[in-house]
N, C-alpha and C positions, 0 to 999 in steps of 0.2 A: 380631345375626342373621347366620347364614352367607350366602354368596353362593348356595348352593342353596336354603335355606329363604327367602331373599329372592325368588328367582324364583318359587318356589311360593306364596309369600304374595301377590305381586302379582297372578299370575294368577287366584288365588281371590278376591282383592278385586275385581278387574276383573269377574268374574261376578256378584259380591254387588251391586256398584253399578249394574250394568245395570238392575235392578228394584227395588231396596230400599236402605235405609240399610244400613250395614255391621253384620253381627251380631255379637254379642259372641262371644269364644273359647268360654267356658263358658255354656251356655244354662240359663235357669232350669228347676227341676224340673217346673213346670207344663207345660213344652212336651215334654221329653223325660223322663218319669217312667218308673217301672217298668212302668206299665200298658201303655206302648209297646214295652215289651221291652228298656228300656235302664235302666242304673243312673242315678239322679238325680245330679248333681254334688254335692248336699249330703249324699249318703247314703255310708255306708261300703261297700267293696266286700265282697263274699263271696268269699273266696279258697280254692281247694284247694292243697295242697302235696304234690308227688309226689316222693319222694326227699328226705328231711329229715335224714338222719344225718351227712352230711358238709356241704358247701358250701351245701346248702338250708337248714341251721339259721341261717347268717348272713343268707341272703335274708329268711327269715320274720322274723327280728329287726327288719329295716329295714322290714318291712311291717306292724308291730303297730298301726298307726293304723287297720287295717282289720280285719274279722272273719275269723279263721282258722277256717274251719267244718269242714274235713275234711284228715286227714293220711293219707299212704300211705308205707310204705317196705317193702321185702321183708325186711328184717333188723331185727326188733324189739329184738334186743340192741344193736345199734349204734345205732337211732334211739330207744332207750327214754327217754333224757334229754329228748328234743324231745316224745315223746307226753306225758310229766309235766309239762312247761312249758305245754302247751296242752290241759289237762283238758276242756275243753268241746268240743274238735274231736273228730269222730267218726275212729276209727282202722280202717285198712286194710293189707293186705300186697299186695293186687293192685289196681292203679289201675283195671282194668275194672269191678271190683266196685265202688269208688267212683264212677266215672263212671255206672254204672247207678243208684246210689242217690241221687247227689248233684249232678251235672253241671248238672240244670236249675236247682238253687237257686243255684249259683255265678254269679259274673261273671267271674271270672279264675282261671288256674291258673298256679302256679310250678312249674317242672320242673327238677329237679337230681339225676336218677337217673344211672346208669351211662350212658355217652355213647351206647351203641348203641340206647337206647329215647327218646331226646330226641325223634326225628323222629316216630315214631308217636303217642307221647303227646300232643305239641304238636299234630300235624296233626289229630287228633280233636277235641281242644278247639277249634281255630280254626273246623273245619266245623261245630261246634255254636253258633259265634258268640261264643266266650269269648276274652278278652284272654289272652295269654300272656306270662311271663318264662321264658326257657329259659337255662339255664347254658351256659358255653361249654365244649367246642365245641359250636356249634349242632347240629350233626349230624356222622355219620362218612362221609358220601359226598356227592359233588357234586349227585346226582339229589335227595336228601333236602333239601339246602339250597334248590335251585331251588323244590322243592314247597312248602316253608314259606313262601318269599318270594311265590310266586304265590297261595297260599292266603290268606295275610294281606292282600294287595291285594285279593283277590276279596270277602272277607268284612269288610273295613274295620275289623279290630281293632287295638287298641294292642299293640305288640309290643316286645320288649327282650331282646337276647342279654346274658348276665351278664359281660361284659367292662367291669367297672366304672370303670376308668381312661378309658373313653371320655367320661365325664361330668366329668372332673377339670379344674382350672384348667391344670395342666401340660399336658394335650392341648390345650386351647383357645389357650394360648401357643404351643406348637410349631406348631400348624396356621396360626395367624395370622401367625407368621414366614416360614413356607415360602409361604403363599398371597401374602404381600406382597413377596414376591422377596428376602428378606433374604440367603439363600444362593445366589441365582440358580437357574439350570436343574440339576435333578438328573438324573444319568444312572446313578449307582449307589447301591445301599443294601446295607449288611451288617448282619445281625441275628443275635443268638444268645440262647439261654436256658441256665441252669445246670441245668435239668432234663435227664433224669428223676431224680427222687428217690423213686423206687420202682422194683422190679425189672424189667429188660427184658433181651432177648438170651437167653431160656431155652428150653429144649426143653419139649414137652407134659409136664405132671405125670403120672406113671404109678401113684403110689400111691392106693390105693382109701381114701377117707374117707366116714363117715357124715355126712349133711347135718345141721347143728345143728337143734335143735327149733325155735328161733327164726327160722330163715331159710326162706323160700319160694323154693327153688332153681329150681323151673320158671318162676315170675313173674320172678326175676333174668334167666334165660336170655333170656326174652321171644321176640323174632323171630330171635335168632342160633341158629346150629347148636347142637343140643343136645349136651352133654358131660357125664360124670360130675363130680360136686362135687369140689373141692379148694380148700383155703383160700388157694392161690396166686392165686385169681381175684377174691376179694372179701372184705371191703371194701378201698377205696382203691386196690389193686394192679390193679384192672381196666384201669387207663389203660394198662398195659403189654402188653395182648394185643389183637390186631387184630380179634377178634370183639366186642370190648367197648369198646375205645379206639383211639386213634390216636397214642400215644406222646407224647414232648416237643413235636412240632411242632404236634399237634392241640390239645394241652393248653395251651400258652403263646403261640402265634403270634397268637390272636385280641386278646391283650393287648399284645403287642409291635409287630405290624405295623398296628394299627388308625391310627396317625397317618399313616404314609406312604401307607396305602392310601387314606384320606379325603382328605388334603391334596393329594395328586397324582392323584386320580381314577385310580388304576392299572388298574382293571377287570379284563378278561380277560387273562391271559398269552397270548403266541403260541407259546411253546416252554418246555420245562422239561427237567432232567436231575437225577437223584437219585443218591447215593451213600451207602454206610453200613458199618458193621462187619456181621459176618456176619448174613445175612437169614435167620432162622428161618421156619419154616412158620407158627407160631402167635403169636410174640411179637415185638413191635416190637424194632428194633435198639437197641443201647446207645448208638450215636452216628449222626449224620446230617449230610449237607450236601446242600442242595437250591438248584439255581440257576434261578430263574424269568427270562424275558425278556418285557418288555412293549413294546408297539409305541408309536409317537408317538401322542399324544392331541390334542384340541382345546386351544387355549390359554386359559388363564384370563385375567381382566382384567389381572393384574400379574404373570403368570407363564406362560412357555411350558412345554410339556410334551413334551420330546424322548423317543425310545426310551431305556428304562430296564433296567437289570439288578438283580435283587434277590437276594442270596445268603443262605441260612439255615444256620445251625450249632446243634448241641445235643449234649448228652452229654459236655462237656468241651472239644469244639471252639470255637474262637473265632476272630473276625476279627483282624488285626493292629490295634494301636492306630493312630489317624490320626498321621501324621507330625509335624503341628502340634498335637498334644494338649497343652493348657496344663499347665504344672506344678502339681501338686497336685491335679489332676483324675484321677478313675479312673472306669472303667465301674461302673455299677449292677452288683453281683455277681449279681444275679438274671437280668439280660440287658439289651440295649439295642438300638436302631436306630441307626446311623451313616449319615447321608445327606450325599453328597459333591456339592456344588454347585459351580457355576462361580465363584462369589464366596467361598464360605466352606463349612465342614463343620459339620454340627450333630449333636449326640448327644442321644437321647432315652431316658430310663428306661424300664423294664419296663411300666409302666402309664401310660406319657406323661408321667410325673413328672419334674420338674426338667431341662427341655431347656436345653442350653448350646451356644455356638458356640466351635469351636475357635481361633477368632481372639482369644479373650477379650472380643470386643465385647459391650457390653450395649446392646440397642436397645429403643425403645418404638415399637410399630406399632399401626395401628387394629385392634380386636378384630373378626375376621370370623366369630366363633362365636356361637351362642345361650349364654346364662348358664344353668347348671344350678343352681337354689337349693341351697346347701349341698353341691354337688357329689355330691347324693345319687341314685345310679343307680336304685335301687328306688323311691323316691318320685317321680322323674321319670316313670316307668312308671305309677305310680298316678294321677298328675296327667293324663297321656294317657288312661288307662282312662276318665276322668270327662269327657272333652272330646268334644263333638259331632264325628264323624268328617268331617264337612264342613268344619270348622275346626281340626281337631286339629293341633297342632304336634308333628312326629314325635320320638321319643325320639332319643339319639344313637346307639344300637345297635338302632333299628328294623330290622326284618328286610329293608327295601328297600336298607339298607346292610350290615347283618351277614350276609345271605344270600349276597351276591356274594363278601364278604370270606372266608367260611368255604368257599364253593365253591373259591375259589382255593387255600386251605390244604389241603383234602381232596384236591384234584388233585395237590398236591405230595406227599401221603402215597402216592397211587398211583404217582407216577413213582418213588419210593424202592422200592416193591414191583415195579417194572417195570425196576429197574437193570441185569439181567442182559442186556438186549437191547444194552447198551453203545452207546446212540445219544441224541442229542437227541430228545425226543418233541415233534412239533408238535401243537397243542392248538386245536381248534375250540371256542371257549367258548360260542357261541350255541347249538351242537347238543351240547356236553358229550361231546365224543369226541376221542381221539388219532387223527390222520389218516395217520400214516406207519409204522405197525407192519407189518413184512413178514408177507406173507399166511401163511407156513408157519413163522414163528418160535414158539418154545416157551419156556415158564417152568417152573422147578422151584425148590422152596425146600429148605433143610437142616431135617429133622425133628430129628436128633440128631448131634452132633459128639462122637466119642470120640477125640479128639487125644491120644497119650500119648508119652513119652519114656521109653525103656528102654535102659539102659546107653549113653546117649547118642545113641541112634537114635530119630527121630521117626516115629510111625506115624500115618497119616492115614486115619481110618476115619469116613466120614460116610454117615448114611442120609438119602436125598433123597425127596421126593414124586415121584410119577410126573409126567413132563413133560406140560404142557397147552398147547394153543393160546394163544398170547399175546393174540391179539385177543380171544377169548372171555374170557380170564382179565381182561383190562382192562375189558370191558364189565362184569363183575361188581364191579370196584373202583369204577365209576361209578355204577351202580345195583345195590343189594344184592338177593340172593335171600333172601327171609324164610321162616323155618320155616312149615310148613303150620299153618294156622290163624291166621296174623298177616298183615295186609293194609294197605298204605297207602292213603288216599284217592286218588282220581284226580287226576292233574295237571290244574289249570285251563287251558282253551284260552288 
């Protein structure tokens, strides 16, 4: 049991003991059956899958202990093999039609669509009282992450973000080592990923293409600004476009940063600065560096939490190897977090796997983390769905953790897009706003770069967007403006 879950457990136990014997974690069907509007623990969940052609296929495969009753994907060619795998499930291209027909029959929803539609699909499900499993990144914008966090708390549903390494033995080992003070106080963290492994840094496509008959293009666009179809956008490549994804940072940081964020209770950064290769108007940059500063936090029982700096690299950029890196040890090629402590240095692999100390020490410390049976991220969510909310043990990426983690990451995305201000940006996390952007500062991005060399002479010919007030631009990077006809639920008080 983690320190956090122990405190929560003791509080609930105290309330229970005040007037009754301790209730079991999973209550009998006769108490909380379907007649009461809840799924009995002995029953199988009825699950809807939205976005099934890519990562959603693996999530569904891990949920086959339950009833998969409805499936939705905008691209029936890309998702055809998954529709065939579950022939009893009803098929849809637009999740809104599926919700109209089937949401009342469902207990839970798995969301693995293009990233820009995660928030609205999950929010509407939560508001209907349904449990949700949402692939990473949880959302594209800080406001959307805060919304899902607060909605999940209000409606008391079981939630899980799909950064599966959070349920792994490696993550538990790394967190336990950190919380037990094995490397001392951590003041610097350096992290990288080998992504992107999809195109980025591109101009807006201009070629006219017919929409494939198997694709519902309008449903794919969803709440984003409408644009003509081009095969550069989907499938898979949506990650490289601002309107649909958030590049390497959004895609991988929820995997790579979950150990330090949880173990060190990083919370809201106080300041951030971002830089990158050429910043295009529509496409994420080819490589980035983002530095977050975190203030001092309250000490843990065995670990002080001083002010800390976290530096993120992607697109081929990497931190230097630690000076004391053991012989024969290498970074995980997919990415790592390197945590520099006052006593030692720890390296943790992409999904929290195989943490090791640069000193070469092997240590045995008390486990401060909850064991996840089989390290099965999806089944742990299913377990939580079937527990009474008064006694539910939260998942390892329950939105009360995953929401703030993703908020921090999406704020870093905004910092990259504001880099032309050439300054550290002060962040008010509670109110989700940058506080020191100059009143009259402007932002513009490159639409197209026609750099050429002719007879040894370079020609710089770039087309830019019209300058826009930086404060207004920043507000839109925190809370998106949805296309007409699309609207998020209201933020709970």
